[in-house]
C-alpha positions in Angstrom: 199.9 22.3 80.0 202.3 19.8 78.6 203.7 17.1 80.9 207.3 16.2 80.3 208.6 12.9 81.8 211.9 11.0 81.7 211.8 8.2 79.0 211.8 5.5 81.6 208.8 7.0 83.5 206.5 8.1 80.8 204.6 4.8 80.3 204.0 4.3 84.0 203.1 8.0 84.6 200.6 8.0 81.6 199.0 4.8 82.9 198.4 6.3 86.3 197.3 9.6 84.9 194.7 7.9 82.7 193.4 5.9 85.7 192.9 9.1 87.6 191.2 10.9 84.7 188.8 8.0 84.1 187.7 8.3 87.8 187.2 12.0 87.6 183.6 13.2 87.9 182.6 16.2 85.8 179.6 18.2 86.8 178.3 21.7 87.7 181.1 23.7 89.3 178.9 24.9 92.2 177.3 21.6 93.3 180.0 21.0 96.0 180.9 17.5 94.9 182.2 17.8 91.3 186.0 18.4 91.2 185.9 19.3 87.6 183.4 21.7 86.0 182.5 21.8 82.3 184.1 24.1 79.6 182.0 27.2 79.6 181.4 27.8 75.9 181.7 26.1 72.5 184.9 28.1 71.5 186.7 26.5 74.5 185.7 23.0 73.4 186.8 23.7 69.9 190.2 25.0 71.0 190.8 21.8 73.1 189.7 19.6 70.1 192.0 21.6 67.8 195.0 21.1 70.1 194.3 17.4 70.3 194.3 17.2 66.5 197.5 19.2 66.1 200.2 17.9 68.4 202.5 20.9 68.0 199.8 23.2 69.4 199.9 21.3 72.6 203.2 22.8 73.5 203.1 26.1 71.8 199.6 27.4 72.6 197.9 27.9 75.9 195.0 25.5 76.5 192.5 26.3 79.2 190.8 23.0 79.3 191.1 19.3 80.2 194.1 18.5 78.1 197.3 16.9 79.5 199.7 16.1 76.7 202.6 13.9 77.9 206.0 13.9 76.2 209.0 11.7 76.9 212.4 13.4 77.2 215.9 12.2 77.4 217.4 14.8 79.7 216.5 17.5 82.2 218.0 20.1 79.8 215.6 18.9 77.1 212.7 19.2 79.5 213.7 22.8 80.4 214.1 23.8 76.7 210.7 22.3 75.7 208.9 23.7 78.8 210.2 27.2 78.2 209.6 27.1 74.4 206.1 28.7 74.5 204.5 32.1 74.3 202.3 31.3 77.3 203.9 30.6 80.7 201.5 31.5 83.5 202.5 28.5 85.7 204.7 25.5 85.9 204.8 22.4 88.1 207.2 19.6 88.9 208.0 17.0 91.5 211.3 16.4 93.3 212.6 15.3 96.7 215.9 17.1 96.2 215.8 20.7 97.4 219.0 21.6 95.4 217.3 20.4 92.2 214.2 22.4 93.2 216.2 25.6 93.4 218.1 25.0 90.1 214.9 24.1 88.2 212.8 27.0 89.5 215.5 29.4 88.5 215.4 28.1 84.9 211.6 27.9 84.6 210.2 30.9 82.7 206.8 31.0 84.5 204.9 33.4 86.7 204.2 30.9 89.5 205.7 27.5 90.2 204.3 24.5 92.1 206.8 22.0 93.5 205.2 18.7 94.6 201.7 20.3 94.4 199.3 21.6 91.8 197.7 24.1 94.3 199.8 27.2 93.9 197.3 30.1 94.1 196.7 31.9 97.4 195.2 35.4 98.0 198.4 36.6 99.7 200.7 35.4 96.9 201.4 37.8 94.0 201.3 36.2 90.5 202.2 37.3 87.1 202.4 35.2 83.9 205.2 35.5 81.4 205.3 36.1 77.6 201.7 36.5 76.3 200.2 35.4 79.6 201.6 38.5 81.3 198.7 40.9 81.8 199.4 42.7 85.1 200.1 41.4 88.6 197.4 39.6 90.5 197.0 38.6 94.1 198.3 40.1 97.4 198.8 43.7 98.3 201.5 44.0 95.7 199.0 43.9 92.9 196.9 46.9 94.0 199.1 49.5 92.3 198.6 47.7 89.0 194.9 48.7 89.2 195.5 52.2 90.5 197.2 54.2 87.8 198.7 57.5 88.9 198.6 60.6 86.8 200.1 63.9 87.6 198.6 67.1 86.1 200.5 70.4 86.6 198.7 73.6 85.8 200.5 76.9 85.9 198.5 79.7 87.5 198.5 82.6 85.1 196.1 84.7 87.2 193.1 84.1 84.9 189.8 82.5 85.9 188.3 79.7 84.0 184.9 78.1 84.1 185.1 74.5 85.2 183.7 72.0 82.6 180.7 70.0 83.4 181.3 66.7 85.3 182.0 63.7 83.1 184.4 65.5 80.8 
């Protein structure tokens, strides 16, 4: 997920981000002490490496891996335009102390779920749907259950004939 920062903040933000990443411990996901697990197969590693080599991909393609491209922007409008200019928008995050700004920005963000002042947005009771090519059904909460229970109506006119039932598994 690309990170967009105001021009005057990008250097300080990047410095702090790098410090945090350098301290991150990667290990087995189930060991109880590693906050970051490994990529699960070679294709995932190759996709992250490709996105690193091709800067445009960092904002256009979805990367499910440890990649945090950071871009400087001159205005909030430019940030909104760049953030929404993608085919994959499952989630978006931003930080603000101004609730009016929070409401304006969340209305403009084309994402399925949004974190404000947090990166922890998923909860079992919260419905979630991505946008664009990340939109494959609704997940989470009781509101997603109908997505996995398709309903089909079959109407048969009784014409006073008897038919043998087909064998199960038809």
